[in-house]
Structure formats: structure tokens, C-alpha cells
C-alpha positions as MATLAB code, in Angstrom:
seq = 'MIKSMTGFGRHTESINGMDVTVQIRSVNSRYTDMSVKLPRRYAFLEEKLRQHAQAFFSSGASSARGKIEISASIEALEGGAAVDSVALDRSYAGQYINALRQLRDEFGLTDDMTVMSVAGNRDLFNISNAADRDGGEFAESLFASVRSVFDSAAASFNAMREAEGKRMAEDVAARLETCGAHTDKIEAMSDRCRQAYKEKLEQRITELSGEAGVNIREIAGEERLIAEVALYAEKIAVDEEILRLRSHIKQYRRFLEEKQPVGRKLDFLTQEMNREINTIGSKACDTEIAWLVVEVKGELEKIREQIQNIE';
ca = [
      -0.664   -3.290   -0.391;
      -1.830   -1.180   -2.569;
      -3.364   -2.436   -5.955;
      -5.150   -0.783   -8.886;
      -8.909   -1.485  -10.102;
      -7.534   -2.150  -13.471;
      -5.946   -5.148  -14.618;
      -5.757   -8.554  -17.098;
      -4.363  -11.603  -16.716;
      -4.672  -14.091  -18.883;
      -3.404  -17.663  -19.814;
      -3.909  -20.497  -21.848;
      -2.691  -24.470  -21.566;
      -3.555  -27.532  -22.866;
      -5.226  -29.564  -20.277;
      -6.687  -32.980  -20.436;
      -7.037  -33.213  -24.648;
      -8.205  -30.227  -24.923;
      -7.148  -25.894  -25.365;
      -8.681  -24.151  -22.079;
      -8.504  -19.925  -22.113;
      -9.145  -17.929  -19.306;
      -9.323  -14.373  -19.346;
      -9.552  -11.488  -16.966;
     -10.053   -7.950  -16.739;
     -11.296   -5.243  -14.614;
     -12.087   -1.682  -14.485;
     -12.286    1.138  -11.458;
     -16.151    0.683  -10.109;
     -16.902    1.824   -6.799;
     -18.501   -1.299   -5.948;
     -17.570   -5.241   -7.002;
     -19.306   -6.325  -10.070;
     -17.709   -9.839  -11.634;
     -19.209  -11.510  -14.079;
     -18.913  -14.788  -15.660;
     -18.800  -15.885  -19.625;
     -18.697  -18.827  -20.923;
     -19.429  -20.221  -24.668;
     -23.427  -21.629  -24.205;
     -22.737  -25.168  -24.598;
     -20.619  -24.949  -21.403;
     -22.851  -23.188  -19.154;
     -22.959  -25.814  -16.906;
     -18.929  -24.675  -15.733;
     -20.948  -21.024  -15.098;
     -22.160  -20.970  -11.797;
     -19.290  -22.966  -10.087;
     -16.754  -20.526  -12.169;
     -18.486  -17.508  -10.480;
     -17.946  -19.384   -7.086;
     -14.484  -20.327   -7.305;
     -13.990  -16.610   -8.628;
     -16.030  -14.912   -5.550;
     -14.158  -17.334   -3.014;
     -10.573  -15.905   -4.664;
     -11.572  -12.400   -5.005;
     -12.819  -12.106   -1.537;
      -9.656  -13.589   -0.043;
      -7.489  -11.325    1.970;
      -4.033  -11.650   -0.016;
      -6.367  -11.543   -3.877;
      -9.354   -9.494   -3.084;
     -10.324   -7.134   -5.774;
     -13.161   -4.700   -5.884;
     -14.227   -2.760   -9.605;
     -16.062   -4.292  -12.429;
     -14.283   -7.360  -13.262;
     -15.323   -9.449  -16.396;
     -14.440  -13.424  -16.431;
     -14.126  -15.111  -19.961;
     -13.782  -18.625  -20.752;
     -12.979  -20.857  -23.433;
     -12.149  -24.614  -24.199;
     -11.318  -26.252  -26.964;
     -11.544  -30.134  -27.787;
      -8.012  -30.977  -29.273;
      -7.887  -33.714  -32.365;
      -7.931  -37.002  -30.780;
      -9.037  -35.498  -26.987;
     -12.229  -36.369  -25.321;
     -15.052  -34.481  -27.089;
     -16.904  -32.397  -24.653;
     -20.338  -32.874  -26.215;
     -21.500  -35.630  -27.810;
     -24.009  -35.972  -31.222;
     -25.225  -38.685  -32.500;
     -27.745  -38.859  -35.405;
     -31.543  -39.850  -34.840;
     -31.700  -42.162  -37.839;
     -35.289  -43.297  -37.611;
     -36.386  -39.661  -37.352;
     -34.425  -38.542  -39.804;
     -35.551  -40.586  -42.260;
     -39.045  -40.246  -41.486;
     -38.090  -36.564  -41.115;
     -36.887  -36.792  -45.563;
     -39.435  -38.937  -46.999;
     -42.381  -36.311  -45.292;
     -40.188  -33.521  -47.175;
     -40.459  -35.545  -50.287;
     -44.079  -36.221  -49.844;
     -44.398  -32.387  -49.523;
     -42.161  -31.650  -52.221;
     -44.602  -34.206  -55.060;
     -47.521  -33.310  -53.768;
     -47.161  -29.428  -53.787;
     -44.658  -29.422  -56.820;
     -41.993  -27.596  -55.181;
     -38.664  -27.497  -55.919;
     -36.633  -29.357  -54.614;
     -33.966  -27.739  -52.860;
     -32.996  -30.234  -50.155;
     -29.341  -30.208  -49.212;
     -27.233  -31.109  -45.928;
     -27.454  -27.700  -44.549;
     -31.269  -27.454  -45.134;
     -32.166  -30.153  -43.371;
     -29.850  -29.782  -40.783;
     -31.296  -27.251  -39.836;
     -34.386  -29.451  -38.048;
     -32.092  -30.131  -34.342;
     -34.022  -32.589  -33.736;
     -32.344  -34.883  -36.253;
     -29.362  -35.320  -34.221;
     -28.730  -36.884  -29.802;
     -26.875  -34.369  -28.248;
     -25.127  -35.791  -24.656;
     -24.372  -32.906  -22.537;
     -20.844  -33.075  -20.796;
     -22.680  -32.379  -17.642;
     -24.912  -35.651  -17.273;
     -21.786  -38.245  -18.970;
     -20.497  -40.881  -16.607;
     -22.696  -39.067  -13.403;
     -20.698  -36.336  -13.813;
     -17.557  -37.022  -13.884;
     -16.461  -35.375  -17.140;
     -18.278  -32.102  -15.862;
     -16.167  -32.379  -12.734;
     -13.140  -32.990  -14.289;
     -13.855  -30.199  -17.250;
     -14.143  -27.935  -14.073;
     -10.806  -28.748  -12.312;
      -8.635  -27.887  -15.688;
     -10.883  -24.375  -16.086;
     -10.380  -23.644  -12.585;
      -6.579  -24.290  -12.258;
      -6.033  -22.000  -15.930;
      -7.810  -19.607  -13.801;
      -5.747  -19.316  -11.105;
      -3.570  -19.195  -13.235;
      -4.306  -16.414  -15.148;
      -5.633  -14.384  -11.599;
      -1.721  -14.942  -10.799;
      -1.071  -12.549  -13.587;
      -4.389  -10.789  -12.999;
      -3.398  -10.022   -9.278;
       0.542   -9.612   -9.974;
      -0.288   -6.643  -12.834;
      -2.632   -5.174  -10.247;
      -0.078   -4.537   -7.683;
       2.912   -3.240   -9.962;
       0.464   -0.696  -11.074;
      -0.973   -0.296   -7.452;
       3.057    0.432   -6.871;
       3.273    3.028   -8.841;
       0.056    5.183   -7.834;
       1.337    4.671   -4.226;
       4.511    5.762   -4.541;
       2.849    8.967   -6.679;
       1.065    9.798   -4.045;
       3.728    9.649   -1.054;
       5.326   11.821   -3.722;
       2.317   14.287   -3.842;
       1.853   14.000    0.300;
       5.814   15.025    1.058;
       4.791   18.034   -1.206;
       1.747   19.049    0.925;
       3.971   18.778    3.993;
       6.305   20.892    2.735;
       4.232   23.605    1.742;
       2.190   23.136    5.572;
       5.174   23.590    6.584;
       5.656   27.262    4.364;
       2.039   28.291    5.139;
       2.710   27.985    9.262;
       5.657   29.767    8.682;
       4.118   33.015    6.712;
       1.370   32.992    9.232;
       3.547   33.662   12.256;
       5.011   36.068   10.430;
       1.396   38.015    9.316;
       0.966   38.057   12.824;
       4.413   39.969   13.436;
       4.042   42.386   10.361;
       0.943   43.473   10.960;
       1.556   44.421   14.608;
       4.723   46.337   13.663;
       2.365   47.800   10.931;
      -0.407   48.991   13.152;
       1.714   50.052   15.334;
       3.443   52.235   13.065;
       0.172   53.356   11.177;
      -0.698   54.977   15.199;
       2.928   56.616   15.017;
       2.207   58.209   11.609;
      -1.099   59.469   13.374;
      -0.275   60.819   17.067;
       2.360   62.654   14.878;
      -0.828   64.270   12.473;
      -2.850   64.903   14.821;
      -0.621   66.201   17.649;
      -1.691   63.572   19.861;
      -0.111   60.399   21.653;
      -2.872   58.393   20.118;
      -0.912   55.090   22.356;
      -1.215   57.372   25.019;
      -4.955   57.519   24.709;
      -5.547   54.179   23.667;
      -3.721   52.112   26.013;
      -1.103   49.458   25.350;
      -3.882   47.088   26.434;
      -5.982   48.250   23.527;
      -3.008   47.670   21.321;
      -2.504   44.028   21.887;
      -5.751   43.328   22.149;
      -6.231   44.789   18.107;
      -3.506   42.646   17.530;
      -4.888   39.398   19.424;
      -8.295   40.020   17.265;
      -5.836   39.870   14.190;
      -4.223   37.089   15.015;
      -7.026   34.941   15.997;
      -8.766   35.784   12.660;
      -6.233   34.612   10.546;
      -5.290   31.523   12.982;
      -4.574   28.493   10.971;
      -3.070   26.274   13.715;
      -5.657   23.910   14.132;
      -6.496   23.991   10.517;
      -2.777   22.783    9.935;
      -2.332   20.356   13.123;
      -5.242   18.572   11.236;
      -3.250   18.403    7.908;
      -0.589   17.635    9.404;
      -2.174   14.465   10.802;
      -4.102   13.345    7.744;
      -1.236   12.638    5.444;
       0.467   10.966    8.752;
      -2.657    8.888    8.760;
      -2.332    8.549    4.739;
       0.992    7.055    4.412;
      -0.101    4.738    7.284;
      -3.249    3.756    5.176;
      -0.741    3.543    2.066;
       1.253    0.748    3.953;
      -1.899   -1.556    4.788;
      -2.587   -5.008    2.719;
      -6.335   -4.717    3.503;
      -8.283   -2.257    0.273;
      -7.575    1.253    1.508;
      -9.444    3.104   -1.480;
     -12.815    4.355   -0.055;
     -10.405    5.481    3.637;
      -8.336    7.152    1.414;
     -11.546    9.233   -0.903;
     -12.646   10.295    2.539;
      -9.373   11.393    4.377;
      -8.806   13.213    0.580;
     -12.390   15.227    1.450;
     -10.699   15.870    5.093;
      -7.840   16.995    3.236;
      -9.435   19.296    0.794;
     -10.909   21.412    3.455;
      -8.870   22.218    5.845;
      -7.287   23.368    3.107;
      -9.777   25.718    1.848;
     -10.411   26.681    5.211;
      -6.501   27.819    5.378;
      -7.355   29.974    2.157;
      -9.948   31.589    3.228;
      -8.157   32.966    5.980;
      -5.184   33.654    4.135;
      -3.473   37.186    4.990;
      -1.116   37.284    2.158;
      -0.444   36.315   -1.710;
       2.349   34.127   -1.064;
       0.388   31.730    1.449;
      -2.417   31.635   -0.841;
      -0.533   30.425   -4.371;
       0.700   27.450   -1.466;
      -2.654   26.701   -1.185;
      -3.860   26.851   -4.754;
      -0.608   24.528   -4.774;
      -2.055   22.257   -1.934;
      -5.121   22.045   -3.373;
      -3.433   20.959   -6.918;
      -2.070   18.084   -5.709;
      -4.748   17.134   -3.504;
      -6.760   17.130   -7.312;
      -4.209   14.898   -8.400;
      -4.395   12.697   -5.343;
      -7.591   12.306   -5.684;
      -7.804   11.666   -9.252;
      -5.384    9.051   -8.688;
      -6.908    7.017   -5.280;
     -10.268    6.917   -7.781;
      -8.443    3.345   -9.188;
      -7.488    1.848   -5.987;
      -9.055   -0.812   -4.722;
];
């Protein structure tokens, strides 16, 4: 199934006394580039979430290519389990404040001590991180909650990418139909060009014979006329290019039905189709074929723009 590299998914859930939100967004990129962001106090979860996300997006059904940004936030609800515990070191705090007062008295400084100015000394507090609590059990429980919310956000993210991919596949398929129809017309016109050249050449020989008073056809010989027509036919022949172009269109349709990522394959195939139509253009024997070549190239350019965002 064709998927877009652009997607967005977000999910929020209250689990175990906490509000957990995970947001996933992606934009197109040549390679897979994944970043995971959590608030600094939950940094101990980042590597686990990254590994889980990589495993999720590397699986066949959920694979993703592009620049993927994952962000998560965790807020403890009132009465819920605190992620971090903060305790005042009373002994140290008392000594620290006394030292500040001594500094004020000895040097005649302005007394501007406030709770916020004193709290700037982080050593006054003992912070117990959730990663170390209960032998790490709380951290495991917290990650399980984040993982669950991530899976829900990722499901929404994938659904958006699939819906967008379906629309792009339909647009590409319609443009391939147009390219195929134009190819049929080019083939028919090319055949008519050979016959028109033969008739034009015969007419010109007749005119010259009348002007010269001799039968140029008899002098040059019928074989020479046939050879000249064959030479021109070879010069404007696009049979091989049309055959390959049709083959590429057929292969393109097969790729659009595949379940695995095909963005790079489609990019390569589009280049090959451009190569064939350019060759046909260089052999164009009249303005109508040249116009059809321009139309096909225009459709291929629109297809190329679309597939830049296909996984």
C-alpha cells in the first residue's frame, strides 16, 4: 500500500494518575531520520521510546521513511503518583542561610534574601528520580504508559499517511492512463508519418521527372526508392521506445499495488520513462507528435513531484 511520508498523529490519555501525550509528525526526506524529545526530567525514557519507535516503524505494516519527530509530555494529576520526589535538606539549608546572614552582617550588604533567591541553590533539595525508585519498577510502569499512548498516536499517524498515500496513488494512476493514451496516439502517428513520407517522395519524383523530361524512377530504380523510404522509417522509428514506455507504465501500476515502500523504485522508473519520451521527442516527425511528447513530459513531471512524498 502506497503511503505518504507526510503524516501527523497525536494521542492523550490519563493513565496511572498521569496525563500522557505523544505527538508524531513527519515530512519527506530521502532517508529515515527519527528524533525523540521528552522534557529533561523524563530523559531516562528517551532511549527506550526511541527503540520502541524504531521497532514499530521498521515492521512491514508500519514501516515509515522520512524525517519523523516524536515528542511526549507527562503531567502528574492531582493525587496521582509523583514522577520525581523533592525533599528539602534541612541541615544544609540552615547552614546555608546562616552563612548568607553572616555575609550580610560582616560586609554590610543589603538583605534581599527571598525564597526564590535562596532556592537558586539546587543543593538545598534532594531529588529522587523515578528511574531509580523501587528498583526501577516505577520507571518501567511509566514507560509502559508512554508506550501505550505512543502506539495509539502511531496508529493515527499511519492512518493519515495511508489516506494521503491512497489519494496520491489514484492521482498517479490517472496520469499514467493519460501517458498510455498519448503513447498510443504517438505510435499511430508515427506509422502514418512513414506512409506520408513515401507518398511525398513519390510525388516529388513524379514532379521532377516531368520537369526534367525523363523518368527518374526508372533511372534510380524502384529499389532505391524503397531503400530511401526504409532509411527514413529507421530514422523516425520509435517502436522500441514505445515498447519500453508501455512496459514501464505496466510496472508502475504493479508498484502502486505493492505493500512495501516503493518510493525509490518509482523515482527510478520515472527517470527511465522520461528517458524514453525524450528519445521519442528527438525523433518526432511532425508537430502533433511533438505536442504529445510535451504533454507526456508534463504528466511525468507531475508524477515526479507526487512520488517525492511517497514512502
